[in-house]
N, C-alpha and C positions, 0 to 999 in steps of 0.2 A: 331317876339311872334309864335313859331313851334309848341309847346302844351302847353295844359290846366294849367301843371301849371309852363308854363315858365315865367321865371320872380320871381317867388316868392322864397324865402327863403329857402334853404332847413335845418332841421332840424338835428342836430349830433348825431353819434349812431344808425343809424338805419340801419338795418340789412342788409346786402347786401351780393350778389353770387361773390365768387373769383374763380379766374380762373381755381381751382380745382372742383366747384362746390358746396363749401364749404358755409353755413351760417354763416357769423359774428356776436355774439349775443355780444362777450366781451364789456363794453363799450370803454376798452382801445383801440381800433380798430377804425383807421379812415372809415369814412360812403362814403367820394368819392373816393375810391381804384379804382385802374386801371379797367375797366371792357374789355373784349374783343371786339373788334371790327373789322371789316373785310374790308381791303383795297385793292382796285379795281387797277388794273394797266391802265395807259390810252393809249390808242389806237395812234398809229403811226400816223399822219396826212396825210403822202404818199398814204395808203397801200390801195386798194383796197375797203377793208372794211369798211375804214373810209369812201370813198365815196358814196358808197352804203349807208350806216348808214344818211349819212347826209342828200341824197335825201331822205329818207324813211321817216325823221323830218319834212322835210323842204316841200312835202305834205302834212303832217296833218294839220288837223285843226287848231289843238290846239299848231301849232310850233311858239313859243318866249314868252309862258307864261306856268306856273307852277301854280297848286293849292293847298294851304292848303286842310287838314283833316279833320280842325275845322267846328265844324256845328252854321250857313251857312258857306259855302265854303269860302275863301278869297284868292282873285284872285293876283299873284304877277309878273308883268311887268322882265322880265327876257330875254332879247335879245342875252347871251353871249351860244353859243353853248357847252355844258360841257363831258369833256370827258365820267363823268360817265354815261351821256346818252346814249354817243353812246356804252359803253359797255353794258349797258344792253339790245338795241336794236340786236346786237348780241347777246347777250344770248338766247332772246326773237328767231331770227332765226333759233337759232341752235335748241330749243325745237320746233318749228313748225314742223323742219324737211326739205329736200331737196323739198319734191310737197307742200310746205306752207299749214299743214294743217292749218285749221280754229276752233276756239274755242270751235265749237262742237264739231269735230273729237276728241279734247284732254278730254272732257267730258266721253269718252268713254276705253281711253285708259288702256292700265293696269299698267305702269309706274307709274301714278300716285296715290299717297294714299286719299283714300276718309276722308274725317276729316265731313260728318254729311251720315247717311247713305241712304239720297236718289242721294247722290252722284252729287249733283249741288256745292259744294265746298270741295276743293282738295286742293292738293301740290304736289310739287314736290319738294324733298330738295336737294339744290345744295352744302350744308357746313353740315355737322353733327355740332349739337351743345354739349354742356357738360355734356349731360346725364341727365338722368330719373328725377332725384333730383330736375336738377336745371329748372324742368316748373314753370310757373307764376302761383299764385292763386288768387283765385277770391278774388277782393278788395283788392288786391297789385299794385300797382301801375305801370307801363310799360315804356319804350321807345324802338321807332322806328325807324329805316329808312325803308323809306316808298316810293313807286315809282310804279306810276299803268299808263296801260292803256287799251284803249279799242279797239275792232276786228280792226277796221279799223287802228290802229295803233298813236289813239291820245292821248299825254300824259295827262292825265287829273287827278293825284294826284303825288303829290313831294312834301316830307318835312323830310331832313334829321334828324330829333331828336321830333317824334310825339310821345310826352307823354298822357297818360289818366291811368286810374283807371278802371280795370277789373269790366266786372257786373254791371257799373253803367250808359248803354246806352248814352256816347257819340260819338262813334263811328258805323257804321254798323254793322250789324251782322257776315259778313264776319271776317271784323276786330277780334271781341271779340273772337269767335270761332276759328279761324285760331291762335292767338298770343297764347292762352291755350294750342294750342295742339306743340306748339315749345319748345324748350332748347335753356337756354344762349348762343349764338354764333351762334344759327343757323341761319343760310339762303336759305331761301326755297323761290318757285314761289307758290303763291295761287291763282286759276284760281276761282269765282264764278259767279253763275247765278245771273242774277238780283233780284232774291228772299230773296236770302243773301245780296242785296244790296243794289240800290238804288228805287227799286219797279218800279212798273206800274208808276208812276209819273216821273221816274228818277230825275236829278238836273240841271236845267236852271243856264246857258247858253250851260255845255259842255257833260253832260249825259242824253241819249236820255233814251225813255220808255223803261223796261223791259231789261235793256242793259246789256249784261256781260261784267266784266272785269278780266283784270290779274293784279296783283301785285308782286311786288321783293319785300319780305317785310328781315327784320334784326331783331332780336329781340338783344337790346343793353344792355337791364339793366331790374330788376326785385325787388323791393323791398318793405316794408311796406308804405302803401303812408303815408304823413307829418300829425301828428298830427293837429286838428286845432288850439288848443293850443297855437300854434308858431306863428299863421300865425299876422300879421300889421292890423290894419283895412284896408287899402291901398288893402292889399294881397286880405281879405275878400270880399273886395266889387269887385276887376278884379276877382276871382273866383266862386262869387256868379253871374257875370253876364253871366261869360260864361256859366254855367248850366244853366241862366233862356233863353240864347240862344238858346241854346241845345229843352229846354220846346219849344217852339215859331216854332223852326224848328217840331218838331213833332207835334206839333196842326196845322198848316197849312196842314199836309199830313194825319191831322185826326187820327193819332195814341194819343187818349187824355189820355191811363191810362200811357202811357211813359212821353206825358208830365206832366201829373201831378206828376211823380216821380220825374221828374226833376226840375218842379217849387217847392217841398217839400226837394228836396237837397239842393235848392238856397238859401231857408229861412236859414234851418239849419245853411248853411256856413256865413248865413249873422246877424246869434244871436251873439255877442261878449258878450264874459266872463264877469260878474258881478263885478270880479277882475283888469278886464285891462282897465286905463283911458283913456278915452275920449274927446278931444275937443270937442267943441259945434258945431263947423265944421264938423267931424268927424261923429257926432253924427245925424247932419241934413241929410249930406249924407247918412247916414246905413238907418236912417227912408224911405228916397225918394224910396230908391232901394228895401226895406220891403216891401213900397204901391205897386210898379209896381208890384216885383213878387207874394204880395196876391194877387191882380185884377188879373192876370196872371191865377193864383189859380181855383180865385172865377168863371172864362170863362170856365176853362176846368170843375169843378165842375159841373156848367149850364148844359154844353154838356153832361154828363154821368149821367146825374138828379140826382145828390145827392144833393139835397137841403139841405137837413141842415148844413152839410160843407157849403152851397152857404153862409148859411146865418152868420155862423164861420167866416169865410174868409171876409166879409164884415161887420161885425160887428169888425172883428181884424183893417183893414181900416181905420172905422171910428173911431174908438180909438184914432189913429195919426193923421184922418182929418174928422173930423167932416164933412166937407162941399166937401165931393169926388162923386161928382154925379154918376162915372161908380160905385161906391160900394151903392149908395144910388136906382139907377136904377136896379141892380141885385138883390139888396135884397128886393124891393116892385115885381120886377117881382115874385119871389120867392114865396113871401107870399101871392098875389094872387093868384097864381097857387096850396096854398096850403087850401086856402080859408078864410082868415085871410082878409076880406077885406079893413077893415078899416084902420089898420094896412098900411096895400098895400097902401091906398089912403095917406095916411100920408105922408108915406117916397116917392111916386112916385112925390106928390106936392112939395114935399124940393128938389128932385132933377130937376123937370119942373123949380122953379124958379130961381137955378141954372144955366140950360142948357133952355132955353126959348123955342130955335130953333132946337133942338132934334127930328128927326121926332119918334126916337123908344121910348121914352117917350111920347109922345103922340099917337104914337098909343095905347102901354101896358096902357094907361090911360080910352083910348076910349072902350079897350078892357071889364077895371076892371066894368067901367058902366053898358057897357051889363051885364057883370056874376051879376053887386050888383040888377040888374032888372028882372035877373032869363030869359034872351033871351039868346039865344041855338046863340050861334058864328057861324056864316060863312067861314068857315074857307077853300077856298083851296087846292089844294095838289100840288103846282107846281113843276117841275120837280129839283130835285138834281143836283146842278151845280156843274161840277168836281172842284175839288179841286186847287188852283191855288200855287200849294207850293214855286212856284220861285219869289214868289210874297215878299218881305221883310217884316216882320209881327213890328207891330209901337209900342212904348213902351211898354204900357201896354192893349194891345190885344182891342182894341177902341171899339166895335161893334156900337157904338151910331153914327158913321161920317160914311159913304159910299166913299169910296177912287175912284173916277175913274180916270184910266190910260191913254181913248183915250184922243187926242187934239182935243177939241172941239173952239167954240165961246166962249169967255171968259165973254166978257159982256153978250151976251146971257142967257149962263146960271147964273150970278149974277142976272139980270133981274127977272128969274124965281123962283132962287132959294129963293130971296125976297116974290116973291108974294105966294108962295106957305106955305112961315114961317106963315107970316100975317094969311092967311083962316086956317092953323092950330090954332091957338092962338086963333081967333077967335073963331074955332069947339070948341075947347078944353074948353075955358071958359064958353061956350052955355050950353056944355053935363054937366061938372062941376054944372052950376046953376040946371040945371036939378034934377041932384041927389039930391042937399040941400033941 
């Protein structure tokens, strides 16, 4: 799977650009006509350039693996040295010049085209495209051939047919803005500062903080994105999950508005047409995925203090699963914040019945009792931990359980956990008795 739409059946009669740069809009025209592509000649394995490029590849920390650009990244083992990679590194060597300029030098060269005014995203055209009329538009689906490296030569991106929709936030800004500047059939190097790539957090394990990257991008296709009406339930689930994963990526990086946008897109995709007949199994699977997306959306809205939206998202979950502890916890937390103590107590007690050992529920109940008694909360201001973007987000952003990634003595943790849970249960029961 190389792109967001890979494996999804494409509708017929979608306008597409032909070799002369004209949009096909006639229903009689086939949608899958030939698209201009760039064919790279292989390098002679006996040449000196081949040996030099092979040496560069082998010293790279990422030699022997390539990374797809989906968010989060998917690592693919590939130990076969390809002619395409050798050709790419030869082109990079030529761009760097005989003195071996670094990326910082390329940011100031006149031969590169500025995509952004701050000169932190630039491109150098290797092969012109088919004309201005073939530039992709926001909201269109594009397919690109992509290969990218860090300044030290580490190969970190490779996808022969990466497919995404412009302006939907599924790829980094460098690709969003860079591809929008291209023409169909164009081949270009794109040089991006970390600001338009993976930023201060980087991408574990292969892209460090604030790293600049260089991509070789070929725009293979630009067309209107497929209508949701032609997607099967299985296709909807697959595409919806991809959007949810994008939301998870943004959430972990504390990009909450982008995360909220991705979760909303996922929910839209996971809403089947009423006219589509669904089997009981399909209905159940879509229901489960919608619950995950709504819980994720509620967690994001809570971070943004959109309390009314949190209530709506949690209610939507509870309509499908009345005993969903995560939705009950977040709803109770928001009701307490809004001052509706009686309703909050009822909801949080229900959550506690379902998850009696969850510390977050005990803590929220204790806070609620203090509020009811008019006591001021003694809240310390802990230092804000640095986000861990490399940790894979669990299925529905469970804030109720803290996952420890360090190796510890399992038996000791188990004993301590049981003791703490028992003490919390007794304490909460005592507080509730005092409140009543």
